[in-house]
N, C-alpha and C positions, 0 to 999 in steps of 0.2 A: 420649583422654587424661583422667586423673582431675581435673585442674584445670578443664577445661571443664565438668565436671559440678557443680562447686562454684558455688553461687549466692550472691548478696549477701544478707545478712541485712538487716533493716530498719534504716535509718539516717535519722534526721529531719534536715531542713534546719535551719540556724541560725535562731533566732528570739529576739527580745528578750523578757526576762521581767520583770514579768508582762505578758501580752497576752491579754485576755479575748476578743479577736476570733479568736484562733488556736484554733479549736474542735477541730480534728482534725489530727494529725500529718501532714505532707507528707513523703514519701520523697524522699531524695536520688537514689536509683536505683530502677528498677523491680525487683521481686523475681525476675524471670526473667533478670536480668543475670548473666553469668558473671563470676567474679572475674578472668578473663583479659581481659575487655572493659572493665574499669573505666577511667574517665577520671581519671588521677591529678591532672591540673591542677584538675579539679573538686573532688577531695577536698582538695587543698591550699588552694584558694580558700575552700571551705567551713569548713575548720579555722580560717583567719584570720578569716573572717566570724564564726564562732562565738565565737572569742576576743574579738573586738571587741564584738559585740553582747551576749553573755551575761556575760562576765567583766567587761568594761570598763563597760557601761551598767547592767547588772543588779546588779553587786556593788560595783564601785569607787566609783561616784558615791554610792549610798545609804550605804555604810560611811563614806566621807569626810564626807558630810553629818552622819551620826550623831555622829561624833566632834567635829565643829565645834559642833553643839548642846550636847554634853556640856561642851566647853570653855567655851561661852558661859554655861552654868548653874553650873558648878563652878569656873571659872577655873583648871582643871588643864592646865598647859602641855603635858604629855604627850599629851593628846588632840589638840591642835593639831598637835603634832609627827607623830603617827601619821597624821593626816588628810593632811598635806602629802606624807608618804612614800607613802601609798596613791594620792593623786591625781596628784602630780607626780614621784614617784620621788626626791625630795630634800627637805630641810628648809631648804636655804640660800635666804634671801630673794632674793638677787640672781639666782640660778639660776632660781627660780620666776618672777620678773618677766621674765627673758629668754625663758623658755618661753612665757609669755603673749603676748610680743611676737613670737613665731613662730620663734625660733631653735631649732635642733636641739641635742641634747646635745653633739654633735661640734663645732658652732660655738661653743657656750657655753664649751667647754673652751679654745678658742683666744682668745676675746675677753673672758672674765670679768675678767681683770686690767686691761683697758683701760677698764672701766666705773667711773666716778667716782661716779655717782649714778643711781638708776633707781626710778621709782614709776609710778603710773597716769597721770601727766601727761607724762613725758619720760624719755628716756635721755640722760645726759650722758657722752660718751667723753672720755678725756684725749687730749692732742695726740699721743701716741705711737701712736694707733690707725692713723695713716697708714702704719705699718710693714706693715700688713695689706692694702695696696692690690692686691697681686698675688693675693690669695686669690679664689677663684671666687665666694664669697658676698658679697664686699665691695660690689659695685655693687648687688646686689639688696636686701641686708638691712642694711648699715651706712650706706651713703651717704644713704639717705633720712632718717636721724636726725641727720645732721651739719648 
C-alpha cells in the first residue's frame, strides 16, 4: 500500500520561545514512522501544547505587557484596551476581575448581572444571586464569596 510507504516529515515538539537551553529540535515522531501509524492523540495534544506554550506565553504575555508599558508612558487608553483584549479576551472590567477570580466565560455570562461590586479585595453579589443555587458551579465558586 502506498500510504505505508509515506513517512513522517520532521515535526518539532512544542517549546516555549525564547528558550536558550533548547539547543536542538526534538522530533515529535521518528522519521521512520509511517503516516498510517501516527498517534493522532499525540498530534492533538501537541497542537494544544504548542498553542498554549508558543502563542500564549511567547506572544500573548509580551504583547500585552508592551501595550501596558505604552499606556503607562503615553496615557493612551487604546493601548490598555488592546492589552486587555489580548490577555483576557475582553475589555469589560467586571469580566476581567471575574476571570482573575477563576470564573469561566460561561459562568461569567450567567453571574455577571448579579455582581454589585468587584475588585482585588472582594466580590459583592446582590441578593438575587440565590436564584442560581441549582447551578453546578454555585457551591464551588459562588458560595465561598458569600
